[in-house]
Residue, then its C-alpha position, 0 to 999 in steps of 0.5 A: m302349743n301354749t294354752r290360750v288365755v282369755v279375759t273374763g272379768m274386770g274391775a276398776i277404781t279410777p278418778i273418773g269412775n269406781d267401776v268399769e262401766s262408769f269409767w268407760q262412759a267417762l272416757k267416752d264423754k271426755t271427763l277430766g278427773i284432775a282437780p286441786i288436791t283435797y287430801f292435804d294443804t298444798e299451800d307450800f307445794k308447787c304442784k297443787l293438782a292431782a287425779e284423786v279417786k272420788g266417792f270411794d267407800p271401802k265398806e261397800y267391798m269389805d267390813a269396817k274392821t277389815a278396811r281399817r287393816m288396809e291402806p288405800f292402795s290395798q282397799f282399791a285392789v280388793a275393791a277392783a278384784k271383787q268387781a272383777l271376780e263378780d264380773a267373771g262369775i267365779d264361784m270359789e266353792k267350785e274352784d280348786p283354790f290352789r289353781v286360782g292365783v293373784s298377780v297384783g302389783s303396787g309400785i310404792g305401797s303405802l306412803q301414808a303409813m310411812e308418813r304417819s309413823e315417821k311423825k309418831l317416831l319423831e314426836k313420841g318415840p319408837s315405842r309409839v310406832e303402830p304395830l301394823l306399820v309393816p303389813l300396812m306399808i309393804c307393797n305386796m300386801a295388795a296381792g296378799n289382801v286380795a288372796i285373803q279376802f277371796g280365798l285364792k291359794g294359788k301363785c300369789i306375786n307382786v311385780v314392782t316395776a314402777c310405772a310398768t307394774g300393772t302391765h308386767s303383773i298382767g303379763e306374768a299372770f298370762r305366762s303363769i296360765q300359759h305354762g300351766e301354773a294356774d287356771v285362773m289369775v286375778a291380775g292388775g295394779t293398784e296405787a294410792s300415793i297422793t300424799p305430801i311426800g309423794i307429791a313433794g318427791f316427784t315435784s323435786l324430780t321435776a316430773l310433775n306439771t305444776t300448772d294450776d289449770p286442770k285442763r292443761a295439766s295432763i296433755p300427752f303429746d302436746k307441744d306444751r306438755n310439761g310433766f305428768v299428773m299424779g293419779e290413783g286407783a286400781g285396775v284388776v282383771v280375771l284371766e283364765s285358760l280358754e279351756h277353764a272358761r269354756a268348761r264353766g260357761a264364762k262370757i269371754l271379753a277378749e283374748v290376751v295373745g302377746y306379752g313383751a318385756t325389756c329394759d333400756a339399761y340406760h338411765i334411772t328415769s329417762p327412757a332410751e332416747d331412740g325408743s329402742g327398748a320400748a320398741k323391742a318390748m312391742e316387737f317381742a309381744m307381736k312375735d309372741a302373738g304371732i302377728t305382724p305390725e299391719q294387724i295392730d289397730y290401736v296402741n294405748a300409749h304410756g303417754t305420760s305428758t312428760h317431754h321425754n316419754d312422749l317423744f321417745e315413745t313416739k320413736a318406739i312406735h315408729l321403730a316397732l310398727g314401721d309404716q303401720a305406725e302412721k295408720v294405727k290409732i294411738n291415745s293416752t288414757k292418762s290425759m283424763i285420769g293422770h298417771l296411776l303409776g303402778a295401777a296405770g297398766g291395769v286400768e289401761f289394759i281394761t281400756c283396751v278390752k273396752s275398745i275392742e268390745n265397743g269398737y271405739v277409741h277414746a280421744t286424747l283429751g287436752l291435745e291441741e297441737p302436737g309437739e315437735g317429733c310427735d307426728l302420729d295419730y294420737t286421736q286428737g279432738d274426738g274419739v273414733e268408732m272403729d273395729v279394733n281387732y288387736a290392741i297394744s297396751n304400753s307401759l314404761g317405768f323408772g329404771g328403764h322397765n318396758a312392758s307391752l301387752i297385746v289383746k285381741k277380739f276373741t274368736e273361736 
């Protein structure tokens, strides 16, 4: 019998709120976090919109010197982890630090540090490249910085699977606790890639929507969808064994019961056209949880607002859930916050937990008329009050990476 794993704390930095409660309220209020890019001049860029984090001050979470030694993706991760640890009530003085681990991933790391240093290299020569370029840039430093800041000496890993990073990171943390490698894992994803090279690269790939209208930019499952919107932020949760949570009298928010991961082995950017890879990840997660499709109430879809993703993910849900596919509520959090890449799965997992806690599934904003083949219930119009006992969170990443997590309402 595997160890039961529960969620006891959550933290979020997002384009519509810099803590879990304000983020959740903004989702319920259908707040759109997409606006013209302010970080750089977009005059020469086809894509001019993004979902930027607003009003974030790293000094609320760490001292100024520490903040200067972290790029935004690491700052976001540390801030969200601090919120999650405080929410969970973890007191590291009472913990064995070698039994508290970290699984926080970033898909890209710091493009900002790369851009700054490339400019210095070309203009002033190699000797002027900043000494901290490498530790600022590499994507495992989000996990490393979280561990350093809070004294977490257990297993510390950085899963990198592009847009599936956050979901895989939580899934691998779940497995680590199940198999006795840790009592507590701080897990999730972080990203901050709204930079000239980031926007230019995804635009050249024709992955981004280039509309000037924020309301029609991230419209998952809509007939007019035409690419995703770059977002940024972090979603981090505290997972622990049920035994450990009970022993310290923790409040339990939800239980993680299933994790499935597969690869399409098909194409570097497109999901498999029949949805089989993503479907199998959901099937594996349900098998892991010991449940049937009929028990699933809600699917937080990857739902990127690209033509291929939304169509093929719909096919995957049909394949995995059978007749239940037409009965579940589905939504896309990306309709309000854009695509947080490596952080998406972390933030969307938090959305699932809040949906279970509050008995509410938020609307897919901007969905006016579903596109051809998008024939399921995507929570169009307004959010819905309903009991959510089991929720699936899906993430699909470039490279064919698929990950699904199942979270359930906690019962003794």
